C-alpha positions in Angstrom: 26.9 16.9 5.1 27.1 16.6 1.3 25.2 13.4 0.4 25.3 13.7 -3.4 26.6 11.0 -5.8 27.1 11.3 -9.5 24.6 8.7 -10.7 22.3 5.8 -9.9 25.0 3.2 -10.5 27.2 4.5 -7.7 24.2 5.0 -5.4 23.3 1.3 -5.5 26.9 0.0 -5.6 26.5 -1.9 -2.2 23.1 -3.5 -2.9 23.8 -7.2 -2.9 21.9 -10.4 -3.8 19.2 -11.1 -1.2 18.6 -7.5 -0.2 15.1 -6.2 0.9 14.2 -3.1 -1.0 11.3 -0.5 -0.6 10.5 1.3 -3.8 8.4 4.4 -3.7 5.7 5.8 -5.9 2.1 5.1 -6.6 1.2 3.0 -9.6 3.5 4.2 -12.3 3.6 7.7 -10.8 6.8 8.9 -9.0 8.7 5.6 -9.2 12.6 5.6 -9.0 13.1 5.0 -12.7 16.9 5.5 -12.7 17.5 3.3 -9.7 15.4 0.5 -11.1 17.3 0.7 -14.4 20.6 0.6 -12.5 19.4 -2.5 -10.6 18.6 -4.2 -13.9 22.0 -3.4 -15.2 23.8 -4.5 -12.1 22.1 -7.9 -12.2 21.6 -8.2 -8.4 19.1 -11.0 -7.7 17.0 -12.8 -5.1 15.5 -9.4 -4.1 12.6 -8.9 -1.8 10.7 -5.8 -3.1 8.2 -3.9 -1.1 6.0 -1.6 -3.3 2.4 -0.6 -3.6 2.3 -2.2 -7.0 4.5 -4.4 -9.3 4.7 -2.1 -12.3 3.8 -3.2 -15.8 5.5 -5.6 -18.1 8.0 -3.1 -19.6 8.3 -0.4 -17.0 9.0 0.0 -13.3 9.3 -3.2 -11.3 8.2 -5.1 -14.3 11.7 -4.7 -15.6 13.1 -6.5 -12.6 10.5 -9.2 -12.9 11.3 -9.7 -16.5 14.9 -10.4 -15.7 13.9 -12.7 -12.8 15.8 -10.6 -10.2 12.9 -10.5 -7.7 12.4 -13.5 -5.4 9.5 -12.1 -3.4 7.0 -9.2 -3.8 5.2 -7.6 -0.9 2.5 -5.5 -2.6 -1.1 -4.3 -2.6 -2.0 -4.0 -6.3 -0.5 -6.2 -9.0 -3.2 -6.4 -11.6 -1.5 -4.9 -14.6 1.6 -7.1 -15.0 1.2 -10.3 -17.1 4.7 -11.5 -16.2 4.0 -11.1 -12.5 0.8 -13.2 -13.0 2.7 -15.9 -14.9 5.4 -16.2 -12.3 2.9 -16.3 -9.5 0.8 -19.0 -11.0 3.9 -21.0 -11.9 5.2 -20.9 -8.4 8.3 -19.0 -9.5 7.6 -15.9 -7.3 6.7 -15.6 -3.7 4.0 -13.1 -3.1 2.6 -11.4 0.0 -0.5 -9.4 -0.9 -1.3 -6.8 1.7 -4.3 -4.5 2.0 -3.2 -1.1 0.9 -3.9 0.7 4.1 -2.2 -2.0 6.1 0.8 -1.9 3.8 1.1 1.9 4.2 0.8 1.6 8.0 3.3 -1.2 8.3 5.8 1.1 6.5 4.9 4.1 8.6 5.4 2.1 11.8 8.9 1.0 10.7 9.8 4.7 10.3 8.4 5.5 13.7 10.2 2.6 15.4 7.0 0.9 16.4 7.3 -2.9 15.9 3.7 -3.9 15.5 0.1 -2.6 15.6 -3.5 -3.9 15.5 -5.9 -3.4 12.6 -9.4 -4.8 11.7 -8.4 -5.1 8.0 -8.2 -8.7 6.9 -10.2 -10.2 9.8 -12.0 -13.4 8.6 -10.0 -13.6 5.4 -6.8 -15.4 4.2 -4.9 -12.3 5.4 -5.5 -13.4 9.0 -3.9 -16.8 8.7 -1.2 -17.3 11.3 -1.6 -13.9 12.8 -2.2 -13.0 16.4 -5.8 -11.8 17.1 -7.1 -9.7 19.9 -10.4 -8.1 20.9 -10.7 -4.5 21.7 -14.2 -3.2 22.7 -15.6 -6.4 21.4 -14.1 -6.1 18.0 -11.6 -8.4 16.4 -8.2 -7.1 15.3 -5.1 -8.6 13.7 -1.6 -7.9 14.8 0.6 -6.7 11.9 4.3 -6.3 12.0 6.2 -3.2 10.8 8.0 -3.6 7.5 11.8 -3.2 7.5 14.0 -2.8 4.5 17.8 -2.7 3.9 17.3 0.0 1.3 14.5 2.5 0.5 14.6 3.8 -3.1 12.5 6.9 -3.8 12.2 9.6 -6.5 11.4 13.2 -5.6 10.8 16.4 -7.6 13.5 18.4 -5.9 16.2 17.8 -3.4 19.3 19.5 -2.0 22.8 18.2 -1.2 21.8 17.6 2.4 19.1 15.2 1.3 16.0 17.3 2.0 13.2 16.2 -0.4 10.2 17.8 -2.0 7.6 15.7 -3.9 4.9 16.7 -6.3 1.3 15.7 -5.6 0.5 11.9 -5.8 4.2 11.0 -6.0 4.3 11.5 -2.2 2.2 8.5 -1.7 4.3 5.8 0.0 7.6 7.5 -0.8 7.7 9.8 2.2 7.0 6.9 4.6 9.5 4.6 2.8 12.2 7.3 3.0 11.9 7.0 6.8 11.8 3.2 7.0 14.8 2.1 5.1 18.1 1.4 6.8 19.7 3.3 3.9 17.6 5.7 1.9 18.6 6.6 -1.6 16.8 9.4 -3.4 16.9 10.4 -7.1 15.5 13.8 -7.9 14.5 15.7 -11.0 16.3 18.8 -9.8 19.2 19.0 -7.4 19.6 22.4 -5.7 21.9 24.0 -3.2 21.1 24.0 0.5 18.9 27.0 1.4 17.0 27.0 -1.9 14.1 24.8 -0.7 11.5 26.5 1.5 11.7 24.6 4.8 7.9 24.7 5.1 7.7 22.8 1.8 10.1 20.0 2.6 8.3 16.6 2.8 11.3 14.5 4.0 14.0 16.1 6.1 17.6 15.2 5.0 18.3 13.3 8.2 16.4 10.4 6.7 18.3 10.4 3.4 21.7 8.9 3.0 22.4 9.3 -0.7 21.0 11.6 -3.4 21.6 12.2 -7.1 20.0 14.0 -10.0 18.2 11.6 -12.3 17.6 12.0 -16.0 15.5 10.7 -19.0 12.3 10.3 -17.0 9.4 8.8 -18.9 6.9 9.7 -16.2 4.3 7.3 -17.4 0.7 7.6 -16.1 -2.0 5.0 -16.1 -5.1 5.5 -18.2 -8.3 3.5 -17.8 -10.0 2.8 -21.2 -13.7 2.1 -20.8 -14.6 2.1 -24.5 -12.5 1.9 -27.7 -13.1 4.8 -30.1 -15.4 4.1 -33.0 -13.9 4.5 -36.5 -16.3 5.4 -39.2 
């Protein structure tokens, strides 16, 4: 089945206000840049966004935060976005902070059709508030629910018309699990190839999980750099 669409705008045409979205990538690496831009242009609002991070002020999910299109963030790391911090402290944004390993597993469980699991992460902290607790071998565990999404938006290195995806290095983080957890999965790729070109042993997400695919363009591919000391100018 040919799942290709000409662009991001057509790929997200049916995303409506109030939708729950998963957005792949890790930090600023491997995020669906074209799809995020299309969401900003479409103006769809009241979104619940599930992502490892909340982008930065002028890139990634930071663009959707700037235009106030996100109602709720479910994330693990949000420390590089000043607008996110402002909205959170002002009570303008609902936020669910989740331990990174728990977030990844909640997404994986959704893809596997498992509704809940038990983890020791978060026991004795605010994370545990309101959650079921059980003891296994004398140790306390929290019950965490799988995370579901109406749409999963991911960006891959290569893909074919059938939706088979290949990622590069760290960009696989979260994206491969999210691609299996969305009710509808939309993939943008740097290179769209014909079926049979991709080595089956190198495919990270089989096309059965992907519903729409298109070739993206104009990627910035930002990376994060930690500065420990400013250079000295003599």
